[in-house]
N, C-alpha and C positions, 0 to 999 in steps of 0.2 A: 486674510492670512496673518498669522501672528508675526510681529516684528520686534526688533530690539535695537536700541541705540545706546552706545557706551562711550565713555571717555576714560582712557587708561593712563595712569601715571606711574612713574618709577623710571627704571632704565629700560626704555622701550623704543628708543630710536638708535639707529646705528648697530643694531644687534640682530637684524633679520626678522624683527617682530611682525612687520606688515606681511611679509611673504609667508611666514609661519601661519598667520591668521587666514590669509587667502587660501592656502592649500587645505587647511582644515575645513574651512567653509565650503570650498568646492567639493571636497569628499563627502560632506554632509548634504550637498544639493541645495545650499542656500543661495539666495540672491543678495546683492549688496556690495559694499565696498569698505575699505580701510584706508586711512590716510594719516600722515604726520601732521601735527599742529605746531604752529610757531612757539607755543609754550613748552615744547618738549614732550607733550603728551601724544597719544594716538587716539583717533576717533574711529569708531566702528558702527556701521549701520547694516543690519541684516534682516531678512525675512525668510520665512519657511515654516516648517512644522515646529511646534513648541518643543518637542523632544530634541530636535536637532539644534534649536537655539540654546537649549540648556546645555547640551554637549559642547557647543561653541563657547559658551560662557565659562565652563569648567576649563577648557583649553586656554582661554584668554587669561584666566586667573593664574595658571601655571606658567605660561610663556615658554619661549624656546630657551635652549641653553644660552647663557650669556646675558639674558634679560633678567630684570627683577621687577615684578609687578607689585607696586605698593598699594594701589587703590584702583578699583573699577567703579565708576559712577554711572548709574543708569540715568540717561537723559530722556526728556519727554519725546514720545514718538511724534508728537505734533511738529517738532523741530526737524524731523527727518526728511530729507529730500527723496525723490523717486529712486527706487532701487532697480538695478538691472541684473540680468542673469547673463553670463556667469559672474560670480563674485570676483571683484577686481581690486587692485591697488590703484588709488587715484592720487594725484598730486595737487 
């Protein structure tokens, strides 16, 4: 199954970004998680159909109101831990 692993920077903490991503990923039927990083960035790991992953990436690049996405970096899938369903926010 296709998977994606991202690190998102900008104003992405304290603005509902993780919950925004979780809700979109769940609506798309994706497995995975989203979490804050100590650096102020957000990390996302997801798996599912490629079309759904592309839609998630489009959503992540836009972000919720109040957020500002400056950069989305694709990380190696080999660094991605096991993904669970339903998509969740982890700490």
